[in-house]
LUMVEX-401128 format. One record per residue (C-alpha): residue in one letter; x, y, z. Coordinates in Angstrom, 2 decimals, always signed. Layout:
BEGIN
code: A u: X v: Y w: Z
...
//
This chain:
BEGIN
code: D u: +77.74 v: +149.97 w: +74.20
code: E u: +76.46 v: +150.47 w: +77.85
code: R u: +73.34 v: +148.36 w: +77.48
code: Q u: +75.74 v: +145.34 w: +76.34
code: T u: +77.82 v: +146.11 w: +79.14
code: A u: +74.97 v: +146.30 w: +81.68
code: T u: +73.78 v: +143.02 w: +80.51
code: A u: +77.32 v: +141.42 w: +80.64
code: L u: +77.60 v: +142.74 w: +84.21
code: L u: +74.13 v: +141.40 w: +85.14
code: S u: +75.05 v: +137.97 w: +83.72
code: I u: +78.14 v: +137.65 w: +85.50
code: G u: +76.48 v: +138.74 w: +88.80
code: V u: +73.78 v: +136.01 w: +88.25
code: V u: +76.54 v: +133.18 w: +87.63
code: Y u: +78.31 v: +134.32 w: +90.97
code: A u: +74.99 v: +134.39 w: +92.80
code: S u: +74.28 v: +130.93 w: +91.37
code: I u: +77.61 v: +129.57 w: +92.92
code: N u: +76.78 v: +131.45 w: +96.19
code: E u: +79.57 v: +133.91 w: +95.70
code: L u: +77.56 v: +136.74 w: +97.07
code: Q u: +79.87 v: +139.45 w: +97.57
code: K u: +81.36 v: +139.15 w: +93.99
code: A u: +77.42 v: +138.89 w: +92.59
code: A u: +76.80 v: +141.87 w: +94.74
code: G u: +79.71 v: +143.96 w: +93.14
code: Y u: +78.70 v: +143.15 w: +89.55
code: L u: +75.07 v: +143.67 w: +90.15
code: D u: +75.36 v: +146.95 w: +91.70
code: D u: +77.78 v: +148.18 w: +88.77
code: A u: +75.12 v: +146.91 w: +86.42
code: G u: +72.46 v: +148.81 w: +88.36
code: V u: +74.44 v: +152.13 w: +87.97
code: L u: +74.64 v: +151.72 w: +84.18
code: V u: +70.91 v: +150.52 w: +83.75
code: A u: +69.65 v: +153.66 w: +85.75
code: K u: +71.54 v: +155.95 w: +83.03
code: L u: +69.99 v: +153.95 w: +80.14
code: Q u: +66.26 v: +154.47 w: +81.56
code: N u: +65.49 v: +150.92 w: +80.44
code: K u: +62.72 v: +150.02 w: +82.63
code: S u: +62.25 v: +146.40 w: +82.06
code: L u: +66.16 v: +145.49 w: +82.43
code: L u: +66.19 v: +147.95 w: +85.66
code: A u: +63.40 v: +145.89 w: +87.15
code: Q u: +65.34 v: +142.72 w: +86.62
code: V u: +68.55 v: +144.02 w: +87.91
code: A u: +66.79 v: +145.47 w: +91.02
code: R u: +65.23 v: +141.93 w: +91.59
code: T u: +68.62 v: +140.38 w: +91.30
code: R u: +70.12 v: +142.52 w: +93.55
code: A u: +67.54 v: +142.32 w: +96.29
code: N u: +67.97 v: +138.27 w: +96.02
code: V u: +71.35 v: +138.74 w: +96.47
code: Y u: +71.24 v: +141.02 w: +99.57
code: Q u: +68.66 v: +138.91 w: +100.96
code: R u: +70.77 v: +135.72 w: +100.89
code: A u: +73.55 v: +137.83 w: +102.27
code: G u: +71.39 v: +138.75 w: +105.34
code: D u: +70.94 v: +142.50 w: +104.65
code: K u: +66.89 v: +142.51 w: +104.59
code: A u: +66.15 v: +146.22 w: +104.78
code: K u: +68.36 v: +146.62 w: +101.39
code: A u: +66.48 v: +143.55 w: +99.86
code: I u: +63.01 v: +145.10 w: +100.58
code: E u: +64.08 v: +148.51 w: +99.30
code: L u: +65.24 v: +146.73 w: +96.08
code: Y u: +62.34 v: +144.48 w: +95.72
code: E u: +59.75 v: +147.37 w: +96.26
code: Q u: +61.51 v: +149.28 w: +93.31
code: S u: +61.15 v: +146.36 w: +91.03
code: A u: +57.73 v: +145.79 w: +92.04
code: A u: +56.86 v: +149.56 w: +91.27
code: I u: +58.62 v: +149.31 w: +87.90
code: D u: +56.81 v: +146.00 w: +86.94
code: R u: +53.40 v: +147.45 w: +88.11
code: A u: +53.70 v: +150.70 w: +86.04
code: A u: +54.90 v: +148.67 w: +82.92
code: G u: +52.11 v: +146.02 w: +83.31
code: D u: +54.82 v: +143.16 w: +83.59
code: V u: +52.55 v: +140.62 w: +85.43
code: P u: +55.00 v: +137.56 w: +85.40
code: G u: +58.03 v: +140.08 w: +86.64
code: L u: +55.43 v: +141.48 w: +89.33
code: V u: +54.52 v: +137.78 w: +90.48
code: I u: +58.43 v: +136.86 w: +90.79
code: T u: +59.08 v: +140.08 w: +92.64
code: L u: +56.13 v: +139.69 w: +95.32
code: K u: +57.10 v: +136.08 w: +96.21
code: P u: +60.08 v: +137.09 w: +98.16
code: L u: +58.89 v: +140.53 w: +99.19
code: M u: +55.93 v: +138.95 w: +101.06
code: G u: +58.13 v: +136.72 w: +103.34
code: L u: +60.59 v: +139.67 w: +103.97
code: Y u: +57.52 v: +141.60 w: +105.24
code: L u: +56.25 v: +138.75 w: +107.59
code: D u: +59.71 v: +138.37 w: +108.89
code: A u: +59.76 v: +142.29 w: +109.59
code: G u: +56.41 v: +142.13 w: +111.46
code: R u: +54.64 v: +144.13 w: +108.54
code: L u: +51.52 v: +142.14 w: +108.48
code: A u: +49.30 v: +144.67 w: +106.71
code: E u: +51.70 v: +144.86 w: +103.86
code: T u: +52.10 v: +141.11 w: +104.03
code: R u: +48.48 v: +140.39 w: +103.43
code: A u: +48.19 v: +143.01 w: +100.70
code: I u: +51.06 v: +141.41 w: +98.81
code: A u: +49.52 v: +138.02 w: +99.28
code: E u: +46.08 v: +139.17 w: +98.17
code: E u: +47.63 v: +141.00 w: +95.23
code: S u: +49.49 v: +137.79 w: +94.43
code: L u: +46.39 v: +135.61 w: +94.22
code: A u: +44.45 v: +138.26 w: +92.31
code: L u: +47.35 v: +138.39 w: +89.63
code: A u: +47.45 v: +134.35 w: +89.41
code: A u: +43.59 v: +134.49 w: +89.06
code: K u: +43.57 v: +137.09 w: +86.36
code: S u: +46.18 v: +135.57 w: +84.39
code: G u: +44.57 v: +132.07 w: +84.49
code: S u: +48.01 v: +130.66 w: +85.26
code: L u: +48.16 v: +127.49 w: +87.05
code: K u: +51.26 v: +128.66 w: +88.57
code: G u: +52.33 v: +131.21 w: +91.34
code: W u: +49.65 v: +130.23 w: +93.94
code: A u: +51.79 v: +128.23 w: +96.46
code: V u: +53.88 v: +131.41 w: +97.96
code: P u: +50.60 v: +133.53 w: +98.42
code: Y u: +48.96 v: +130.93 w: +100.29
code: M u: +51.97 v: +130.39 w: +102.46
code: G u: +52.02 v: +134.10 w: +103.24
code: L u: +48.16 v: +133.90 w: +104.23
code: A u: +48.95 v: +130.66 w: +106.57
code: A u: +51.65 v: +132.50 w: +108.35
code: L u: +49.70 v: +135.47 w: +108.83
code: A u: +46.75 v: +133.54 w: +110.14
code: G u: +49.14 v: +132.02 w: +112.38
code: R u: +50.42 v: +135.12 w: +113.98
code: E u: +46.90 v: +136.16 w: +114.34
code: K u: +46.06 v: +132.73 w: +116.13
code: R u: +43.55 v: +131.66 w: +113.49
code: F u: +44.99 v: +128.15 w: +113.46
code: E u: +42.19 v: +126.29 w: +111.41
code: E u: +42.83 v: +129.02 w: +108.78
code: A u: +46.64 v: +128.73 w: +108.81
code: D u: +46.17 v: +125.06 w: +108.56
code: K u: +44.08 v: +125.24 w: +105.50
code: Y u: +46.31 v: +127.96 w: +103.72
code: Y u: +49.44 v: +125.61 w: +104.47
code: T u: +47.73 v: +122.61 w: +103.09
code: L u: +46.65 v: +124.72 w: +100.27
code: A u: +50.36 v: +125.84 w: +99.65
code: V u: +51.84 v: +122.12 w: +99.87
code: E u: +49.12 v: +120.85 w: +97.48
code: Q u: +49.77 v: +123.92 w: +95.06
code: A u: +53.32 v: +123.42 w: +94.89
code: R u: +53.15 v: +119.81 w: +93.86
code: K u: +50.77 v: +120.57 w: +91.11
code: E u: +53.10 v: +123.22 w: +89.80
code: G u: +56.19 v: +120.78 w: +90.19
code: D u: +58.07 v: +123.20 w: +92.20
code: K u: +60.13 v: +121.42 w: +94.56
code: L u: +61.54 v: +124.51 w: +96.29
code: D u: +58.03 v: +125.83 w: +97.05
code: E u: +56.95 v: +122.60 w: +98.47
code: V u: +60.00 v: +122.09 w: +100.58
code: N u: +59.41 v: +125.72 w: +101.95
code: A u: +55.68 v: +125.11 w: +102.33
code: L u: +56.30 v: +121.69 w: +104.39
code: E u: +58.97 v: +123.21 w: +106.42
code: S u: +56.82 v: +126.17 w: +107.29
code: R u: +53.77 v: +124.03 w: +107.90
code: S u: +56.01 v: +121.80 w: +110.27
code: T u: +57.11 v: +124.98 w: +112.20
code: F u: +53.33 v: +125.69 w: +112.57
code: Y u: +52.49 v: +122.19 w: +113.80
code: E u: +55.62 v: +121.99 w: +116.11
code: N u: +54.75 v: +125.35 w: +117.92
code: R u: +51.39 v: +123.98 w: +118.48
code: R u: +52.83 v: +120.54 w: +119.83
code: M u: +51.44 v: +118.89 w: +117.09
code: W u: +54.66 v: +116.71 w: +116.93
code: P u: +53.80 v: +113.58 w: +114.69
code: A u: +52.36 v: +116.05 w: +111.95
code: A u: +55.47 v: +118.14 w: +112.35
code: L u: +57.67 v: +115.21 w: +112.30
code: A u: +55.90 v: +114.03 w: +108.70
code: D u: +56.41 v: +117.03 w: +107.17
code: M u: +60.06 v: +117.63 w: +108.39
code: E u: +60.91 v: +114.17 w: +106.92
code: L u: +59.33 v: +114.65 w: +103.80
code: A u: +61.06 v: +118.00 w: +103.11
code: L u: +64.47 v: +116.58 w: +104.00
code: S u: +63.86 v: +113.73 w: +101.34
code: I u: +63.14 v: +116.51 w: +98.73
code: K u: +66.03 v: +118.62 w: +99.84
code: E u: +68.52 v: +115.57 w: +99.75
code: S u: +67.60 v: +114.91 w: +96.17
code: S u: +68.23 v: +118.90 w: +95.44
code: V u: +71.91 v: +118.65 w: +97.12
code: R u: +72.60 v: +115.17 w: +95.14
code: S u: +71.91 v: +117.05 w: +91.66
code: L u: +74.03 v: +120.26 w: +92.25
code: T u: +77.42 v: +120.53 w: +90.42
code: A u: +78.85 v: +123.90 w: +91.79
code: V u: +80.57 v: +123.29 w: +95.19
code: S u: +79.81 v: +126.47 w: +96.65
code: A u: +76.25 v: +126.11 w: +96.10
code: R u: +76.17 v: +122.62 w: +97.14
code: E u: +77.64 v: +123.61 w: +100.26
code: A u: +75.28 v: +126.27 w: +100.86
code: L u: +72.42 v: +123.85 w: +100.83
code: R u: +74.03 v: +121.17 w: +102.52
code: S u: +74.57 v: +123.63 w: +105.29
code: D u: +70.76 v: +124.42 w: +105.37
code: F u: +70.06 v: +120.52 w: +104.97
code: S u: +72.22 v: +119.75 w: +108.13
code: K u: +70.34 v: +122.58 w: +110.30
code: Q u: +67.09 v: +121.20 w: +109.15
code: R u: +67.97 v: +117.66 w: +110.12
code: M u: +69.18 v: +118.58 w: +113.46
code: R u: +65.93 v: +120.32 w: +113.92
code: L u: +64.27 v: +117.08 w: +113.20
code: V u: +66.65 v: +115.45 w: +115.69
code: H u: +65.85 v: +117.76 w: +118.35
code: L u: +62.05 v: +117.18 w: +117.71
code: L u: +62.51 v: +113.46 w: +117.81
code: V u: +64.53 v: +113.60 w: +121.47
code: R u: +61.59 v: +115.72 w: +122.82
code: M u: +59.24 v: +112.91 w: +121.45
code: H u: +61.29 v: +110.38 w: +122.98
code: E u: +61.20 v: +111.98 w: +126.26
code: R u: +57.33 v: +112.14 w: +126.17
code: E u: +57.03 v: +108.59 w: +124.88
code: P u: +60.27 v: +106.45 w: +125.82
code: G u: +60.22 v: +103.23 w: +124.07
code: A u: +58.52 v: +104.15 w: +120.96
code: G u: +61.36 v: +104.21 w: +118.68
code: Y u: +62.10 v: +107.97 w: +118.51
code: A u: +65.39 v: +108.08 w: +120.19
code: E u: +66.63 v: +105.39 w: +117.56
code: R u: +65.49 v: +107.56 w: +114.72
code: A u: +67.12 v: +110.47 w: +116.00
code: F u: +70.39 v: +108.84 w: +116.40
code: A u: +69.82 v: +107.39 w: +112.81
code: H u: +69.43 v: +110.97 w: +111.47
code: T u: +72.28 v: +112.53 w: +113.22
code: E u: +74.68 v: +109.48 w: +112.18
code: R u: +73.37 v: +109.93 w: +108.57
code: S u: +74.08 v: +113.85 w: +108.67
code: R u: +77.58 v: +113.32 w: +109.98
code: A u: +78.46 v: +110.28 w: +107.66
code: S u: +77.12 v: +112.11 w: +104.53
code: S u: +79.06 v: +115.41 w: +105.15
code: L u: +82.25 v: +113.75 w: +106.01
code: G u: +81.77 v: +111.14 w: +103.17
code: E u: +81.15 v: +114.02 w: +100.69
code: L u: +84.50 v: +115.51 w: +101.78
code: I u: +86.28 v: +112.27 w: +101.47
code: G u: +84.84 v: +111.45 w: +98.02
code: V u: +85.57 v: +115.05 w: +96.64
code: T u: +89.02 v: +114.92 w: +97.80
code: G u: +89.68 v: +111.44 w: +96.72
code: R u: +88.25 v: +112.15 w: +93.11
code: R u: +89.71 v: +115.56 w: +92.42
code: E u: +91.35 v: +115.75 w: +88.96
code: I u: +93.02 v: +118.60 w: +87.09
code: T u: +91.13 v: +118.84 w: +83.66
code: P u: +92.86 v: +120.23 w: +80.54
code: R u: +90.53 v: +123.25 w: +80.66
code: E u: +91.52 v: +124.03 w: +84.03
code: K u: +95.25 v: +123.80 w: +83.27
code: E u: +94.54 v: +126.06 w: +80.33
code: L u: +92.74 v: +128.80 w: +82.50
code: T u: +95.54 v: +128.53 w: +85.06
code: A u: +98.37 v: +129.23 w: +82.60
code: S u: +96.26 v: +132.29 w: +81.57
code: V u: +96.35 v: +133.37 w: +85.12
code: Q u: +99.88 v: +132.86 w: +85.43
code: S u: +101.06 v: +134.57 w: +82.14
code: A u: +98.93 v: +137.66 w: +83.17
code: Q u: +100.56 v: +137.86 w: +86.48
code: K u: +103.99 v: +137.43 w: +85.08
code: A u: +103.22 v: +140.48 w: +82.50
code: L u: +101.77 v: +142.51 w: +85.18
code: F u: +104.35 v: +142.00 w: +87.82
code: R u: +107.61 v: +142.43 w: +85.75
code: E u: +109.87 v: +145.36 w: +87.17
code: D u: +110.00 v: +147.02 w: +83.60
code: V u: +106.21 v: +147.22 w: +82.80
code: P u: +105.22 v: +150.82 w: +81.92
code: E u: +102.89 v: +152.37 w: +84.10
code: A u: +100.63 v: +153.17 w: +81.07
code: R u: +100.04 v: +149.59 w: +80.32
code: K u: +99.18 v: +148.45 w: +83.95
code: P u: +95.58 v: +149.07 w: +83.93
code: A u: +95.03 v: +146.95 w: +80.84
code: L u: +97.33 v: +144.19 w: +82.51
code: R u: +95.07 v: +144.39 w: +85.61
code: A u: +92.09 v: +143.90 w: +83.52
code: A u: +93.47 v: +141.25 w: +81.80
code: L u: +94.54 v: +139.28 w: +85.08
code: T u: +91.05 v: +139.93 w: +86.64
code: A u: +89.11 v: +138.59 w: +83.57
code: A u: +91.55 v: +135.39 w: +83.56
code: E u: +90.95 v: +135.00 w: +87.41
code: R u: +87.29 v: +135.37 w: +87.11
code: D u: +87.27 v: +132.71 w: +84.19
code: L u: +89.12 v: +130.26 w: +86.37
code: D u: +87.19 v: +130.90 w: +89.43
code: L u: +83.77 v: +130.61 w: +87.46
code: Y u: +85.26 v: +127.16 w: +85.80
code: L u: +86.45 v: +125.80 w: +89.18
code: N u: +83.01 v: +126.31 w: +90.99
code: A u: +80.60 v: +125.43 w: +87.93
code: E u: +82.59 v: +122.64 w: +86.04
code: A u: +85.44 v: +121.07 w: +87.47
code: R u: +83.88 v: +119.12 w: +90.33
code: P u: +82.04 v: +115.92 w: +90.35
code: S u: +78.32 v: +116.08 w: +89.77
code: Q u: +77.39 v: +113.46 w: +92.22
code: L u: +77.76 v: +113.67 w: +96.35
code: G u: +78.95 v: +110.14 w: +96.72
code: L u: +76.83 v: +110.09 w: +100.23
code: H u: +77.94 v: +107.27 w: +102.75
code: E u: +74.97 v: +105.29 w: +103.92
code: A u: +74.71 v: +105.47 w: +107.73
code: L u: +74.97 v: +102.11 w: +109.45
code: T u: +72.03 v: +100.86 w: +111.62
code: I u: +72.31 v: +100.63 w: +115.30
code: D u: +72.70 v: +96.68 w: +114.97
code: Q u: +75.39 v: +97.26 w: +112.33
code: I u: +77.37 v: +99.62 w: +114.66
code: R u: +77.02 v: +97.11 w: +117.66
code: E u: +78.59 v: +94.33 w: +115.47
code: W u: +81.05 v: +96.28 w: +113.44
code: V u: +82.21 v: +99.06 w: +115.79
code: A u: +81.41 v: +98.36 w: +119.54
code: G u: +82.06 v: +94.54 w: +119.28
code: A u: +81.86 v: +92.65 w: +122.60
code: D u: +84.45 v: +94.66 w: +124.48
code: G u: +83.58 v: +98.05 w: +123.11
code: L u: +81.35 v: +101.11 w: +123.91
code: V u: +80.45 v: +103.68 w: +121.36
code: V u: +79.09 v: +107.10 w: +122.55
code: S u: +77.82 v: +109.72 w: +120.06
code: Y u: +77.33 v: +113.05 w: +121.77
code: S u: +75.06 v: +115.81 w: +120.21
code: L u: +75.00 v: +119.45 w: +121.74
code: A u: +71.95 v: +121.59 w: +121.63
code: E u: +70.95 v: +124.90 w: +122.96
code: T u: +68.35 v: +123.57 w: +125.70
code: K u: +69.33 v: +120.16 w: +126.23
code: S u: +72.29 v: +117.86 w: +124.88
code: F u: +72.29 v: +114.21 w: +124.92
code: A u: +74.52 v: +111.14 w: +124.14
code: W u: +73.70 v: +108.03 w: +122.30
code: V u: +75.45 v: +104.82 w: +123.86
code: I u: +75.78 v: +101.79 w: +121.78
code: D u: +77.29 v: +98.37 w: +122.98
code: A u: +76.73 v: +94.67 w: +122.52
code: A u: +73.96 v: +95.10 w: +125.15
code: G u: +71.96 v: +97.50 w: +123.12
code: F u: +71.25 v: +101.26 w: +122.79
code: V u: +70.40 v: +103.81 w: +125.26
code: T u: +69.82 v: +107.69 w: +125.17
code: V u: +71.27 v: +109.59 w: +127.94
code: P u: +70.34 v: +113.45 w: +128.46
code: L u: +73.13 v: +115.89 w: +129.21
code: P u: +73.32 v: +119.70 w: +130.12
code: A u: +72.71 v: +122.52 w: +127.66
code: K u: +75.44 v: +123.40 w: +125.08
code: A u: +76.41 v: +126.66 w: +126.75
code: E u: +77.08 v: +124.88 w: +130.12
code: L u: +79.27 v: +122.02 w: +128.53
code: E u: +81.35 v: +124.62 w: +126.51
code: K u: +82.09 v: +126.39 w: +129.82
code: Q u: +83.19 v: +123.48 w: +131.66
code: V u: +85.38 v: +122.17 w: +128.59
code: T u: +86.96 v: +125.73 w: +128.30
code: V u: +88.09 v: +125.72 w: +131.99
code: F u: +89.44 v: +122.33 w: +131.89
code: R u: +91.64 v: +123.08 w: +128.90
code: E u: +92.83 v: +126.41 w: +130.14
code: L u: +94.12 v: +124.60 w: +133.48
code: L u: +95.86 v: +121.97 w: +131.33
code: A u: +97.55 v: +124.98 w: +129.35
code: K u: +98.29 v: +126.97 w: +132.41
code: P u: +102.11 v: +127.12 w: +133.20
code: S u: +103.14 v: +125.61 w: +136.54
code: S u: +106.11 v: +125.93 w: +138.60
code: A u: +107.38 v: +124.07 w: +141.71
code: L u: +105.57 v: +126.34 w: +143.95
code: T u: +102.20 v: +126.01 w: +142.15
code: R u: +102.54 v: +122.59 w: +140.97
code: T u: +100.35 v: +120.88 w: +143.84
code: K u: +97.59 v: +123.34 w: +143.73
code: D u: +97.42 v: +123.29 w: +139.82
code: Q u: +97.08 v: +119.66 w: +139.84
code: A u: +94.53 v: +119.48 w: +142.59
code: A u: +92.47 v: +122.18 w: +140.24
code: I u: +92.79 v: +119.88 w: +137.13
code: D u: +91.64 v: +117.03 w: +139.17
code: V u: +88.47 v: +118.56 w: +140.32
code: A u: +87.73 v: +119.80 w: +136.93
code: A u: +88.40 v: +116.24 w: +135.31
code: R u: +85.89 v: +114.69 w: +137.75
code: E u: +83.43 v: +117.23 w: +137.17
code: L u: +83.50 v: +116.50 w: +133.26
code: H u: +83.64 v: +112.78 w: +133.98
code: K u: +80.43 v: +113.18 w: +136.25
code: V u: +78.62 v: +114.89 w: +133.57
code: L u: +79.70 v: +113.06 w: +130.31
code: I u: +80.67 v: +109.73 w: +131.42
code: E u: +79.18 v: +108.75 w: +134.69
code: P u: +75.75 v: +108.88 w: +133.23
code: F u: +76.23 v: +105.53 w: +131.34
code: E u: +79.28 v: +104.36 w: +133.54
code: P u: +77.69 v: +101.01 w: +134.32
code: R u: +77.76 v: +100.02 w: +130.51
code: L u: +81.34 v: +100.97 w: +130.41
code: R u: +82.41 v: +98.68 w: +133.36
code: G u: +84.08 v: +95.49 w: +131.74
code: K u: +84.78 v: +97.20 w: +128.44
code: R u: +88.26 v: +97.68 w: +127.19
code: R u: +87.62 v: +99.97 w: +124.16
code: L u: +85.56 v: +103.27 w: +124.20
code: T u: +84.67 v: +105.08 w: +120.78
code: I u: +83.67 v: +108.63 w: +120.98
code: A u: +81.86 v: +110.73 w: +118.26
code: P u: +82.02 v: +113.97 w: +119.67
code: D u: +80.26 v: +117.37 w: +118.62
code: G u: +81.03 v: +120.78 w: +119.13
code: V u: +83.37 v: +121.75 w: +121.71
code: L u: +83.83 v: +118.22 w: +122.85
code: A u: +86.17 v: +117.66 w: +119.77
code: Y u: +88.67 v: +119.70 w: +121.55
code: L u: +88.49 v: +117.70 w: +125.04
code: P u: +90.92 v: +114.96 w: +125.89
code: F u: +88.49 v: +112.42 w: +127.28
code: E u: +91.69 v: +110.22 w: +128.48
code: A u: +92.45 v: +113.07 w: +130.78
code: I u: +89.03 v: +112.96 w: +132.62
code: G u: +88.05 v: +110.55 w: +135.29
code: K u: +86.79 v: +109.95 w: +139.02
code: S u: +89.71 v: +108.08 w: +140.62
code: A u: +91.90 v: +107.69 w: +137.66
code: P u: +91.97 v: +109.16 w: +134.11
code: L u: +90.17 v: +107.04 w: +131.46
code: V u: +93.40 v: +106.58 w: +129.72
code: A u: +94.47 v: +104.36 w: +132.86
code: T u: +91.44 v: +102.17 w: +132.11
code: H u: +90.18 v: +102.13 w: +128.70
code: V u: +91.57 v: +102.44 w: +125.01
code: V u: +89.88 v: +105.73 w: +123.90
code: S u: +89.51 v: +106.48 w: +120.33
code: Y u: +87.68 v: +109.13 w: +118.40
code: A u: +85.51 v: +109.09 w: +115.28
code: P u: +83.42 v: +111.56 w: +113.45
code: S u: +80.65 v: +109.07 w: +113.15
code: A u: +80.50 v: +105.44 w: +113.75
code: S u: +79.68 v: +104.69 w: +110.11
code: I u: +82.85 v: +106.53 w: +108.72
code: T u: +85.04 v: +104.63 w: +111.21
code: A u: +83.45 v: +101.35 w: +109.73
code: A u: +84.01 v: +102.46 w: +106.32
code: L u: +87.66 v: +103.68 w: +107.02
code: R u: +88.54 v: +100.30 w: +108.75
code: A u: +87.12 v: +98.42 w: +105.82
code: K u: +89.81 v: +100.27 w: +103.41
code: Q u: +92.60 v: +99.54 w: +105.98
code: T u: +95.56 v: +97.33 w: +104.79
code: A u: +97.67 v: +95.17 w: +106.82
code: P u: +100.21 v: +97.53 w: +108.59
code: N u: +103.86 v: +97.36 w: +108.01
code: R u: +105.03 v: +95.81 w: +111.28
code: T u: +108.75 v: +96.76 w: +111.31
code: L u: +110.54 v: +99.01 w: +113.70
code: M u: +114.03 v: +100.98 w: +113.44
code: A u: +115.02 v: +102.35 w: +116.91
code: F u: +118.07 v: +104.58 w: +118.00
code: A u: +118.82 v: +104.86 w: +121.67
code: D u: +121.53 v: +106.16 w: +124.08
code: P u: +124.16 v: +107.13 w: +121.50
code: S u: +127.95 v: +107.21 w: +122.58
code: R u: +129.70 v: +110.45 w: +122.10
code: G u: +132.84 v: +108.30 w: +122.22
code: A u: +136.60 v: +109.94 w: +122.61
code: A u: +136.40 v: +112.05 w: +119.42
code: A u: +133.31 v: +114.22 w: +120.03
code: S u: +132.37 v: +116.56 w: +117.16
code: K u: +133.66 v: +120.02 w: +117.23
code: E u: +130.08 v: +121.23 w: +117.36
code: M u: +129.40 v: +118.97 w: +120.62
code: K u: +132.51 v: +120.21 w: +122.20
code: E u: +131.19 v: +124.00 w: +121.55
code: H u: +127.84 v: +123.09 w: +123.16
code: V u: +129.62 v: +121.73 w: +126.12
code: E u: +131.66 v: +124.59 w: +126.61
code: R u: +128.54 v: +126.68 w: +126.74
code: G u: +127.11 v: +124.70 w: +129.48
code: F u: +124.90 v: +122.26 w: +127.71
code: A u: +125.26 v: +118.80 w: +129.44
code: F u: +124.73 v: +115.68 w: +127.06
code: T u: +123.97 v: +113.14 w: +129.66
code: A u: +122.55 v: +109.73 w: +128.89
code: L u: +118.81 v: +109.39 w: +128.80
code: P u: +117.78 v: +107.12 w: +131.77
code: N u: +116.53 v: +103.73 w: +130.60
code: A u: +116.61 v: +104.54 w: +126.84
code: R u: +118.07 v: +101.18 w: +126.03
code: T u: +115.62 v: +99.44 w: +128.18
code: E u: +112.65 v: +101.24 w: +126.46
code: A u: +113.82 v: +100.63 w: +123.13
code: A u: +114.45 v: +96.83 w: +123.90
code: A u: +110.97 v: +96.73 w: +125.23
code: I u: +109.37 v: +98.19 w: +122.23
code: A u: +111.39 v: +96.18 w: +119.87
code: K u: +109.48 v: +92.91 w: +121.25
code: L u: +106.22 v: +94.35 w: +119.89
code: F u: +107.37 v: +94.12 w: +116.21
code: P u: +108.17 v: +90.95 w: +114.45
code: E u: +110.85 v: +92.66 w: +112.57
code: A u: +113.18 v: +95.38 w: +114.62
code: K u: +116.47 v: +96.83 w: +114.31
code: V u: +117.74 v: +98.41 w: +117.51
code: F u: +120.90 v: +100.70 w: +117.29
code: V u: +122.45 v: +101.87 w: +120.62
code: G u: +125.73 v: +103.31 w: +121.66
code: A u: +128.47 v: +103.80 w: +118.78
code: D u: +125.88 v: +102.08 w: +116.35
code: A u: +123.24 v: +104.87 w: +116.96
code: S u: +124.91 v: +106.98 w: +114.57
code: E u: +123.97 v: +109.47 w: +111.69
code: A u: +125.75 v: +107.07 w: +109.14
code: Q u: +123.42 v: +104.04 w: +110.38
code: I u: +120.46 v: +106.28 w: +109.41
code: K u: +121.73 v: +107.08 w: +106.02
//
């Protein structure tokens, strides 16, 4: 019946929401809302409205989320559903605060606290305290704000609610950071990150893990920027080293997860079964002789099969652990990656100020760089100059423009630590943002870097070390073909090309270059002249 259908749609929507498939979740939940409205089932209507509001909030449509939360709250109040009302008021209070609706924020917070006190429940206090703290902060009642934030953190711990504890810690850290109470902000940020990392590890669904991982990375970079500001205020206090350690851990763990998931991916029997169902439904639907009357049923069967496979892949068929790579320490990077003749540079771009961490055998330094937007502009100009078509008439002018841009980038990105680069042969670069698209070999002052250094790239120093450890001895053999001879009996195809004006002249120095390359390999076979033939390749 319609109630069962509505409940099923709600359940499917909840599953899609749990794996962060928000568009699909919204579709099922909206359909459920239409059916429930017809049924006049108040309890189910409130639940559907609340769930839809959560999905719209996560999708960024805050106005729609407020509207739906208000609908749910009104139904809960009329029905006297205290647990449902408490659940609804928590996110609604945050949305009111973000929208600057301070009077409604205070009213919701006080209502939530009154409900918790009336019910005698030990739970449900942390979020109202956060709302009152944020409200007090907006009104510059800082001592009161600090008190409420502390109550929120303590209450979340009593309730054992890790999500509320993380939210309270992050909110309080923002409050402390804005008041330039940086050590206190730092302590809250690091504690929140440690709790959140445990949550990321425990997730099974890939899409949900990716969403939390993205938020986790943003919070870690916020922590990095705070540490850099603290370093600028107190150089030598170890804040720069901690900032680099957090950046390295973030990059290593993100790529480590990608490598780990890719390496462990296996197709399970259940996945094979579901895939076969999808393929069977596709074949049945797309046959040329299918009657029009049967197509709606076949489309429904295909949709159901695809949904079952989609849900399984997101919720079941992935590894339950992340396989995070541990980041190396600065001393380990100095020894294992930089070495005696190398320099490792890890760039990090930010809105107001970027920076580079430089590591070599002598130690570790932090170098300030221009803001992200300025670097993006310079790199874009340089890449456009490199890609610009050139002719004999414009070649000298075009090359001069490239040389100027190359010197400017070198001045910004390399010169600040150039003294440490002198005498080094290897330069390992861990780029960030737009710098991943910059050919560092092409920039330089009097000569490009490629003329003076061996330049290599890495997503992070830790990943570089891990991949090096897994490398096997290369197969040092060579087979080369150079300067083939057409001979007197040229093929019919070649004669046709010659008649059309193509000149198959010998490539200058091809034999010499092939012989020189062959000397680099212990085992080499070089075929030239008549021996450089298709038969030899086969």
